[in-house]
Each structure stands twice: as C-alpha cells, then as structure tokens.
C-alpha positions as CSV (number, residue, x, y, z in Angstrom):
1,M,9.9,-2.9,-17.5
2,K,6.6,-3.0,-18.9
3,Y,3.3,-4.6,-17.3
4,Q,-0.2,-5.2,-18.4
5,I,-2.5,-5.6,-15.1
6,E,-6.0,-7.0,-15.2
7,H,-7.8,-6.6,-12.0
8,T,-11.4,-8.1,-11.5
9,N,-13.5,-7.9,-8.3
10,T,-16.7,-9.3,-8.1
11,F,-19.3,-9.0,-5.4
12,Y,-22.0,-11.7,-5.0
13,Y,-25.0,-10.6,-3.0
14,E,-27.4,-12.8,-0.6
15,N,-30.2,-10.7,-1.9
16,F,-31.1,-8.4,-4.6
17,V,-29.2,-4.8,-3.5
18,D,-29.9,-1.5,-4.8
19,Q,-29.0,2.2,-4.4
20,S,-24.9,1.3,-4.6
21,M,-22.5,4.3,-4.3
22,N,-19.0,3.2,-4.9
23,H,-15.6,4.7,-4.8
24,I,-12.4,2.6,-6.3
25,R,-8.6,3.5,-6.1
26,L,-7.3,0.9,-8.9
27,K,-5.8,3.5,-11.1
28,P,-2.1,3.2,-11.4
29,R,-0.2,6.8,-11.0
30,T,2.3,8.3,-13.0
31,D,5.4,10.2,-11.3
32,E,8.9,10.4,-11.1
33,C,9.4,6.1,-11.1
34,Q,6.5,5.0,-13.4
35,R,4.0,6.0,-16.1
36,L,1.0,5.0,-16.8
37,L,0.2,4.1,-20.5
38,A,-3.4,3.1,-20.8
39,Y,-6.3,2.3,-18.4
40,R,-9.7,1.1,-18.6
41,T,-12.4,0.4,-16.3
42,E,-15.6,-1.2,-16.7
43,I,-18.3,-1.6,-14.3
44,Y,-21.4,-4.4,-14.4
45,P,-24.1,-3.3,-14.3
46,N,-23.4,-0.3,-16.4
47,S,-22.7,2.9,-14.5
48,V,-21.1,6.4,-15.2
49,I,-18.0,6.7,-13.5
50,K,-16.9,10.1,-12.4
51,E,-13.2,10.4,-11.3
52,H,-11.2,13.0,-9.3
53,V,-7.7,13.2,-7.6
54,D,-7.9,13.2,-3.5
55,L,-5.9,14.8,-1.1
56,W,-3.0,12.6,-1.5
57,G,-2.7,12.3,-5.0
58,N,-4.5,9.5,-5.9
59,H,-7.0,9.0,-9.0
60,V,-10.4,8.0,-7.5
61,Q,-13.2,6.6,-9.6
62,T,-16.9,7.1,-8.4
63,F,-20.0,5.5,-9.7
64,F,-23.3,5.3,-8.6
65,I,-26.2,2.0,-9.6
66,P,-29.7,2.9,-8.7
67,E,-31.4,-0.2,-9.9
68,K,-31.4,-3.7,-8.4
69,H,-28.7,-6.1,-8.8
70,E,-27.5,-9.4,-7.5
71,H,-24.0,-9.0,-8.0
72,L,-21.5,-5.8,-9.0
73,T,-18.2,-6.3,-11.1
74,V,-15.7,-3.9,-11.7
75,E,-13.2,-4.8,-14.2
76,T,-9.7,-2.8,-14.8
77,S,-6.9,-3.2,-17.2
78,S,-3.4,-1.2,-17.2
79,T,-0.5,-1.0,-18.7
80,V,2.8,0.4,-17.1
81,S,6.0,1.0,-17.5
82,I,8.3,1.3,-14.6
83,Q,11.7,3.0,-14.2
84,K,14.2,1.6,-11.7
85,T,14.1,3.7,-8.6
86,P,18.3,4.1,-6.8
87,L,19.1,1.4,-4.3
88,I,18.6,2.8,-0.3
89,R,21.4,0.6,0.2
90,M,23.8,2.3,-1.8
91,I,22.8,6.0,0.1
92,H,25.0,7.0,3.1
93,S,23.0,9.5,5.6
94,S,25.6,12.5,5.5
95,D,25.7,15.1,8.3
96,E,23.6,17.6,6.0
97,M,20.9,14.9,5.4
98,R,20.7,14.1,9.3
99,T,20.2,18.2,10.0
100,I,17.3,18.6,7.7
101,F,16.3,15.2,8.9
102,H,16.3,16.4,12.6
103,S,14.9,20.2,11.8
104,D,11.8,21.6,12.8
105,L,10.8,22.5,9.0
106,F,11.2,18.7,7.8
107,R,9.4,17.5,10.8
108,N,6.2,19.7,9.9
109,H,6.5,19.5,6.2
110,Y,6.0,15.7,6.9
111,L,3.5,15.9,9.9
112,A,0.7,13.8,8.4
113,Y,3.1,11.0,7.9
114,L,4.2,11.4,11.4
115,N,1.2,11.2,13.2
116,E,-0.4,7.8,14.7
117,T,-3.6,6.7,12.8
118,P,-6.2,3.9,13.8
119,Y,-4.3,1.5,11.6
120,T,-1.1,2.0,12.3
121,F,-1.7,2.3,16.4
122,M,0.8,0.4,18.9
123,Y,1.4,0.2,22.2
124,K,4.0,1.9,23.3
125,E,6.2,-1.2,24.9
126,Q,5.5,-3.0,21.6
127,V,7.2,0.0,19.9
128,A,9.8,0.4,22.6
129,E,10.1,-3.6,22.1
130,I,11.0,-3.6,18.3
131,T,12.9,-0.7,18.3
132,R,15.4,-2.1,21.3
133,E,16.0,-5.3,19.1
134,V,16.4,-3.4,15.7
135,G,18.9,-0.8,17.4
136,N,19.6,2.8,17.1
137,P,17.2,4.8,14.9
138,S,20.0,7.5,14.7
139,D,21.0,6.6,11.1
140,P,17.1,6.8,9.3
141,I,18.1,5.0,6.6
142,Q,19.8,1.8,8.1
143,F,17.6,2.0,11.0
144,S,14.7,1.5,8.0
145,L,16.4,-1.4,6.5
146,D,17.1,-3.3,9.8
147,L,13.5,-2.8,10.8
148,M,12.4,-4.2,7.4
149,E,14.0,-6.8,7.8
150,Y,13.1,-7.4,11.5
151,I,9.4,-7.5,10.8
152,N,10.4,-9.7,7.7
153,R,11.7,-12.2,10.3
154,S,9.4,-11.9,12.8
155,L,6.1,-12.2,10.7
156,I,4.6,-14.9,9.1
157,Y,2.3,-14.1,6.1
158,D,-0.7,-16.2,6.6
159,T,-4.0,-14.7,5.0
160,L,-5.9,-16.7,7.6
161,T,-4.8,-14.9,10.6
162,T,-5.9,-11.0,9.9
163,N,-8.8,-9.5,8.2
164,V,-8.8,-5.8,6.3
165,N,-9.6,-4.3,9.8
166,T,-6.9,-5.4,11.8
167,K,-4.9,-2.6,13.5
168,A,-0.9,-2.7,14.1
169,Y,-1.4,-3.3,17.8
170,E,-3.2,-6.6,17.3
171,S,-1.6,-8.1,14.3
172,W,2.0,-7.7,15.8
173,P,1.3,-10.3,19.1
174,M,0.2,-12.8,16.4
175,K,3.1,-12.8,14.6
176,A,1.3,-13.1,11.1
177,G,-0.8,-11.3,8.7
178,V,-0.6,-10.1,5.3
179,C,1.2,-7.2,3.4
180,Q,-0.8,-4.8,4.6
181,D,-0.4,-6.0,8.6
182,F,3.6,-6.0,7.8
183,A,3.2,-2.3,6.3
184,H,1.2,-0.9,8.9
185,I,3.4,-2.3,11.8
186,M,6.7,-0.7,10.3
187,I,5.3,2.6,9.7
188,S,4.2,2.8,13.3
189,V,7.6,1.8,14.3
190,L,9.3,4.3,12.0
191,R,6.8,7.5,13.2
192,A,7.5,6.7,16.3
193,N,10.9,7.2,16.0
194,G,10.3,10.4,13.9
195,I,11.0,9.0,10.3
196,P,8.3,10.1,7.8
197,A,6.5,6.9,6.4
198,R,3.3,6.3,4.0
199,Y,1.5,3.4,3.2
200,V,1.7,2.6,-0.8
201,S,-1.0,0.2,-2.3
202,G,-0.3,-1.4,-5.9
203,Y,0.7,-4.4,-7.7
204,L,3.6,-6.9,-7.4
205,Y,4.7,-9.1,-10.5
206,V,6.6,-12.2,-9.3
207,G,7.4,-13.7,-12.3
208,E,7.9,-17.7,-12.3
209,D,11.1,-18.2,-10.4
210,S,10.4,-15.3,-7.9
211,A,10.5,-15.7,-4.2
212,L,8.5,-12.5,-4.2
213,I,4.5,-13.6,-2.2
214,G,1.6,-11.0,-2.2
215,D,0.5,-11.2,-6.3
216,A,-3.0,-12.7,-5.2
217,A,-4.5,-9.4,-5.4
218,T,-3.5,-5.3,-4.4
219,H,0.0,-5.6,-2.6
220,A,0.7,-3.2,0.3
221,W,4.4,-1.8,1.1
222,V,6.1,1.2,3.0
223,E,7.6,4.6,1.5
224,V,10.3,6.4,3.6
225,M,10.8,9.9,3.3
226,V,14.8,10.5,3.1
227,P,16.3,14.1,2.8
228,G,17.7,15.0,-0.5
229,I,16.6,11.7,-2.3
230,G,12.6,11.6,-1.9
231,W,10.3,8.8,-0.8
232,V,12.1,5.7,-1.2
233,G,10.4,2.5,-1.3
234,L,10.5,-0.7,1.2
235,D,8.5,-4.1,1.5
236,P,8.8,-5.7,4.4
237,T,6.2,-8.9,3.4
238,N,9.5,-9.5,1.4
239,N,12.3,-7.7,3.0
240,V,13.4,-5.9,-0.4
241,E,13.9,-2.6,-2.0
242,V,10.8,-1.4,-4.1
243,L,12.2,-1.3,-7.7
244,E,11.0,-2.2,-11.2
245,H,8.4,-5.4,-9.8
246,H,6.4,-2.9,-7.7
247,I,3.5,-0.8,-9.7
248,R,2.2,1.7,-7.3
249,I,-1.6,2.9,-7.4
250,G,-2.0,5.1,-4.2
251,T,-0.2,6.4,-1.3
252,G,-1.7,7.6,1.9
253,R,-1.7,7.6,5.8
254,D,-2.6,3.9,5.9
255,Y,-4.9,1.5,4.2
256,A,-7.7,3.7,5.2
257,D,-6.6,6.1,2.4
258,V,-6.0,4.1,-0.3
259,S,-8.3,1.1,-0.2
260,P,-9.1,-0.3,-3.3
261,L,-13.0,-0.3,-3.4
262,Q,-15.3,1.2,-0.9
263,G,-19.0,1.2,-0.8
264,V,-22.3,1.6,0.5
265,Y,-25.5,0.0,-0.4
266,R,-29.2,-1.1,0.6
267,G,-29.3,-5.0,1.2
268,G,-28.3,-7.8,2.7
269,G,-24.7,-9.8,3.0
270,Q,-22.1,-10.2,0.5
271,K,-19.1,-12.1,-0.9
272,L,-16.3,-10.7,-2.5
273,D,-14.2,-12.6,-5.7
274,V,-10.5,-10.8,-6.5
275,K,-8.5,-11.9,-9.4
276,V,-5.2,-10.0,-10.3
277,S,-3.3,-11.0,-13.1
278,V,0.4,-8.9,-13.6
279,T,1.8,-9.9,-17.0
280,L,5.5,-8.4,-18.3
281,L,5.5,-7.1,-21.4
282,S,8.8,-6.2,-21.8
283,S,12.1,-6.0,-20.0
C-alpha cells in the first residue's frame, strides 16, 4: 500500500511571541514494515531546520524562530509504502518462545519497555482488576490479544474526556478517552505482567467505508515484543492488528518520547489547529 500524508499544525497566539524553540517528530520511519519514499517540511515563519535521530530511533527536527510572530505553521508532506506484517493471531506460542520470554536475558534486554513511566502508571488494584477480567497471562500472545479486545470493549472513544496530559490511572476510571489513553492503559497492564510493550505514534488510513477511528490527527497504538518474531502492532482503539492501514512515525516508552510537537516560547496563550489527510495512492 502506498500513501500520501499531508499534516498541518497551526499555532495561533493571543499576543506576539518570540524566541520560539521547537522540536517535531513527524517524519515517518523506514523499517522492515514500511519505506519512506519522500518527505518535506515547511515552517512559517521561515526557519532553518536541523535534524537528528533520538535514542529510540525517531527522526527529530529542531528549529528556532527569534523574531516576533502571531502564529506558527508546520506543514509536512510524506509518501510512504507499507508492507503487510504477519498476523499475530496465526502465531502460536511454542515452548522455546516461552523459555526465551521468561529468561533474564530477554527481560534485561527490553527493560526500558517493562518499566513504569508517568504516563503508563496505574494503581496495583487497577492492573489486578483488568488482569483478572482478561485471564491468564502465561501465554503473552493470547493475553495481548485478549487485553486489546477488553480495553476496546471497556472504553469509549471520546475526544472531550481527557487531554494530552492525562495518565493511564486517570483515564481508566473515566472509561473513556482517545487513542493515547487506550494505548497507555494497555501498555501499563502488559508491562505489569512482564510483557515488553512500547508506544507507537503514527497515522491511520480509514478509507471511505471503514469502521476505524482515530484519523483526525496523529494516531497511537501499541507494539508487543514477541520472541522470535519481533515487535508486533496492536491497536486497542480499533481492536485490530496493525497491518497495512497504520503508518509509523515513532516509538518510545510512552507519549512523552514521541510527542509530535514540543516547544517553548516567550509570550501568552495559544490555540492549536491540526489538519491531517491520508490518501491511498496505490494498493
């Protein structure tokens, strides 16, 4: 599948601001599942962009605007080719996979994706409740699938209930939230049960007749490390495996590692307008 993504972020400030320093993570990755064919970034007011790759392998672009401005616009255009990944439902846990999964070597290697983070924090009672409802976590693959379905069934997708700063322990009692909340809750429970999991930021193609949700801005889902297979994507917001409709931008421990836009400036309040368009070019 080949996609064209147009993404525009516009900040409107209450007053003139200056000395604006910004970091953006909007450049899709090239990896075993997808290939970045073209990418372009436009900044208004004009600014010189510097780029580096962070600790998690994400592309980070940095720019500084010294002069006063009333609004800031970041426009990105990407062309990405996606290849299907193996269906996790077709993978059966073998004795060898279970041995690797429970080994100290495996755990130490993926320790960063087993530790609790501020966004993924949940109370022990909350994790115990969810784990009890989902079932036996001895089979990591089946448990991950069952957990994805349970979270999808338990939470309502609602853009007004939570915000970008909401933590997993806060969104779970609300039983509502956006893709970020679905992902953080799922990651929290997986890690508490010894399953390495990471947060993924990207785009979602929903098409014309799809029931998928989460394409209004960047989307978020979860990747689980399966011994012998690698990172496998699961989307609790839509209760689907991540295949050719998901376009990956970045991965990390939680939202803080892959935030699309981060910045500081000197001035007053702001309002953000986001527009995302994902077009299928060829299948």
